[in-house]
N, C-alpha and C positions, 0 to 999 in steps of 0.2 A: 628807351625808357623815358617816361615823362619826367619833366623837371619837378622836383618836390618843392612846393611853395613855401614850406617852413624852414628851408635851408638856403643859406646864401651861397655865392659862388665858391667859397672855401669850405663848404660843408657845415658851417656853424648854424645852430638853431637861431631863428629869428621870428619876430611877429610880422605877419604879412602886412604890407602897407596898403590899406584900403582907401586911402584919402582921395584917390582919383576915380574911384568907382561911383557909379550913379546910385542914388538912393532909390530903392524899390521896396514894395511890400514883401516881406519875408514871413513865411509860415512853415513850421515843421511839426510833424506829428510822430511821436514815438510810442511804443507799447512794450509791455512786459507782463510777466505773471509770477505769482508765488504759489507754489503747490504746498498743501498742508493737510493735516488730518481732518477728518469730519468734525471732531470735537472743536478744534481751533476755528474752523470755518463757521460752525454754528455759533460759537461765542462772538465772533466778529459780526455775523449777520444779526444776532440778537442784541448786540451792544452790551454784552455781558463779559467783557474782558476787564480784569481788575485795574488796568492802567487807564481805562476810559474808552472813548469812541475812537476806534482804530482808524476808520476811514477818514474821519474829520481831521485827525492828527496827520495822517499820511498826505492828505490834500494840502494842508498848510506847509508841511515839510517840503513837499515837491515844489510848491511855488517859491518858497524861500530859497531852495537849492538852485532853481533856475536863475534867480537873481544873483547868485554867487558863483556861477559857473567859471567866470574868469579868474576867481581866486582859487579854484580847485584844479583846473586843467591848464597846464602851462601853454602859453602862446595864444590862448583864446582872448578875444577882444572883450572888454567890459561893454555890455550892451544896455541901452535904455529900452527895456522890453515894454511893449504896449499891453500885452496880455499873456497870461499863462493860465491854462485850465487843466484840471485833472479829472478824469472820470474813471469810475471803478465799477466792475461787474463781478458778481459772485457766480461761479459756476461749480460744477461738481468737482470738489477737491482743489479748488484754486480761486484766487482773486486776480483778476486781470486789471491792469492799469493802463490808461491811455493819457498821454500828456501832449498838449498843444502849446507851442510858444509862437508869438507873433510880434512883429515890429516893422517899422519902416526904417531902413538903414542900408548900410553898404556891405554888410556881411550877413551870412546866414545864421539861423537860430537852431540848427540841428543839435548842437551840443547841449543847448539849454533844454530842449525837449527831452533828450535822452538822460540828462542829469536829473531833471524833474522826475522822470519815471523811475529811475534807479533809486533815488533817495526816498521816494514814496514807498517803494517796495521794501527798502531797508527799514523804514519806519514801521511798516506792518510787521516785519520780522521782530523788531525790537519790542513792540508792544505785545505781541502774542507769543514770544519765545517761552514764557512760563508754561504755556499750554502745549507747545510743540517745538522742540529744539531742532527737529529734522526738516523744517520747512526748506524749500528749494526755490531760489530766485532764478528765473530762466527767461530766455527768449527776449531780452531787452534789445530792441532794434528800432531803426528809423523806418517808419511806414511811408512817409511822403515829405516832400519839401517843395516849396514854390518860391519864385522870385529870383532875382539876380540874373547874371549873364547866362548861366547854364539852364535857367528855366525850371520847369516842373520835373519832378522825379517821383516815381512810385515804386515801392518794393515789389518784387515779383510775388505772385500769390503763393 
């Protein structure tokens, strides 16, 4: 079994020491979706949700969440992100979200991209729940990462 990086020799949780690692450009892309009723989707598309512009709020929430990842997930390093972007596409019965996090540093930004995506989707739920309480958030996952010792990685199709 591979040694778990977040456990010391006694099995105690620890933050990984990245001080000796080289700084490289790190980019991670995550995606997810939220399924919903045609009524809720139409209201989001038409910007007719009582709480306001759902996509604009979700974009801001995702960016803010990426910047706070280390406060939310134990043992994550606080990172000085260079950029976080969120893109949304509306499809039949769902809104898809894609989040990209980037920086030059000693550790990856995968958790920041997935946190951004997750919180953006939760924000969509929060803003549209009066229209559809049965929305389902699903398929949040890492699509790709680049940089670091392990190099590039892409999710299987």
